[in-house]
C-alpha positions in Angstrom: -3.0 -11.5 18.3 -2.5 -11.0 14.6 -5.3 -8.5 14.4 -3.6 -6.4 17.2 -0.3 -6.6 15.4 -2.0 -5.5 12.2 -3.7 -2.6 13.9 -0.4 -1.4 15.4 1.5 -1.7 12.1 -1.3 0.1 10.2 -1.2 2.9 12.8 2.6 3.1 12.4 2.2 3.3 8.6 -0.4 6.1 8.8 1.8 7.9 11.4 4.9 7.6 9.1 3.0 8.9 6.2 1.7 11.9 8.1 5.0 12.7 9.8 7.2 12.3 6.8 4.8 13.8 4.2 4.0 10.6 2.3 1.2 12.4 0.6 3.3 15.4 -0.3 4.7 16.5 -3.7 4.6 13.6 -6.1 6.8 15.3 -8.6 3.8 15.7 -11.0 3.7 19.4 -11.5 4.1 20.5 -7.9 0.5 20.2 -6.8 0.4 19.2 -3.2 -2.8 17.1 -2.6 -1.9 16.1 1.0 -5.1 17.8 2.3 -7.6 16.2 0.0 -10.5 14.9 2.1 -11.3 11.3 1.7 -14.7 12.1 0.1 -13.2 14.4 -2.6 -12.1 13.2 -6.0 -9.4 14.7 -8.1 -10.3 15.4 -11.7 -6.9 14.6 -13.2 -4.0 12.3 -12.5 -6.0 9.1 -12.8 -4.2 6.1 -14.1 -5.4 4.9 -17.4 -8.1 2.3 -17.0 -8.7 2.9 -13.3 -12.3 2.7 -12.1 -12.9 5.4 -9.6 -15.3 4.8 -6.8 -16.8 7.6 -4.7 -14.3 8.9 -2.2 -11.3 7.1 -3.5 -8.0 8.5 -4.8 -8.0 8.3 -8.6 -4.4 6.9 -8.5 -5.7 3.8 -6.6 -6.0 0.6 -8.6 -9.4 -0.8 -9.4 -11.0 -3.1 -6.8 -11.0 -5.9 -9.4 -7.2 -5.7 -9.9 -6.5 -5.7 -6.1 -9.0 -8.5 -5.6 -7.1 -10.6 -8.2 -3.8 -9.9 -6.5 -4.9 -11.0 -3.1 -7.3 -13.6 -4.3 -10.1 -12.2 -2.2 -13.1 -10.0 -3.1 -12.3 -6.5 -1.8 -14.1 -3.1 -1.6 -12.3 0.2 -1.7 -12.8 2.4 1.3 -12.1 6.2 1.7 -8.6 6.7 3.0 -7.0 10.1 3.2 -3.4 9.0 2.9 -3.6 6.6 -0.1 -5.7 3.6 -1.0 -7.5 1.1 1.3 -9.4 -2.1 0.5 -11.0 -4.7 2.7 -13.2 -7.7 2.3 -16.8 -7.6 3.4 -16.0 -9.9 6.3 -13.0 -7.8 7.4 -10.8 -10.8 7.0 -8.4 -9.2 4.5 -7.2 -5.7 4.0 -4.8 -3.9 1.6 -3.3 -0.5 2.3 -1.3 1.5 -0.4 0.5 4.7 0.5 2.4 7.2 -1.6 5.7 8.2 -0.1 8.7 10.3 -0.9 11.5 8.4 -2.7 13.8 9.8 -0.1 12.0 7.8 2.6 13.1 4.5 1.1 15.9 3.8 3.6 13.7 4.6 6.6 10.8 2.5 5.3 13.1 -0.4 4.6 14.4 -0.3 8.2 10.8 -0.1 9.5 9.9 -3.1 7.3 12.8 -5.1 8.6 11.8 -4.4 12.2 8.1 -5.3 11.4 9.2 -8.6 9.7 11.1 -9.8 12.8 8.1 -11.1 14.8 7.0 -13.0 11.7 10.5 -14.5 11.1 10.2 -13.1 7.6 13.1 -12.1 5.4 13.0 -8.7 3.6 14.2 -9.3 0.1 15.1 -7.0 -2.8 12.4 -7.2 -5.6 12.8 -6.6 -9.3 10.1 -4.0 -9.5 10.8 -0.3 -10.2 14.2 1.2 -9.6 14.4 0.0 -6.0 12.1 -2.1 -4.0 12.0 -4.6 -1.1 9.2 -6.8 0.3 8.6 -9.5 2.9 5.8 -11.9 3.4 4.6 -14.4 6.0 1.5 -16.6 6.3 -1.3 -14.1 6.1 0.7 -10.9 6.0 3.2 -8.9 3.8 4.7 -5.5 3.3 6.7 -3.9 0.6 7.8 -0.7 -1.1 9.0 0.4 -4.5 10.7 3.5 -5.9 10.2 4.3 -9.5 11.8 7.6 -10.6 10.2 10.4 -8.7 7.5 8.2 -7.3 7.4 5.7 -4.4 4.7 3.5 -2.8 4.4 1.3 0.1 1.9 -1.6 0.3 0.6 -3.7 3.2 -1.5 -6.9 2.8 -3.2 -8.7 5.6 -5.4 -11.8 5.2 -6.5 -13.4 8.4 -9.4 -15.5 7.1 -9.1 -18.6 5.0 -5.7 -18.2 3.4 -2.4 -18.8 5.3 0.0 -18.5 2.4 2.9 -16.1 2.1 1.7 -12.6 1.0 4.9 -11.4 -0.6 3.7 -12.2 -4.1 0.4 -10.2 -3.5 2.4 -7.2 -2.2 4.7 -7.3 -5.3 1.6 -7.5 -7.7 0.1 -4.5 -6.0 3.3 -2.5 -6.2 3.6 -3.3 -9.9 0.1 -1.9 -10.4 1.3 1.4 -8.9 4.3 1.8 -11.2 2.4 0.3 -14.2 
């Protein structure tokens, strides 16, 4: 059942990103990279120290940093709307999506709705200018706004670890505003 819920939530995240232009203008010079194919790499805009794998967005954190945050070995996978990581056994996944800061209210409401079935509380976090996150055993979501940038993160771990995932979500969001 958790896998079905995860699939539905991930689909909603992707749909939200597409409909509301989550990959649109990032406020970094006006270049709109929304149509970058997953196998393409941008030559500039990489975060300092990021290790770029083939087909990944240069703004995505290195696999080693994400693995440390979720305490699981992960591999980055091509993902047109942001960053995606999963374990070799598919027992854990991390999705990071860029969004418009103006979407924060809508994303927060969607997160509150998604937290209800898990009896999880959405709390304000001390990351960026504005952020909220929730976590439950094996699952968590959050977003952060920092100036003209905003990100949403989703962590799901269905194998071997039943702890609250809010801390992992916050670590990942901190990487994005680094």
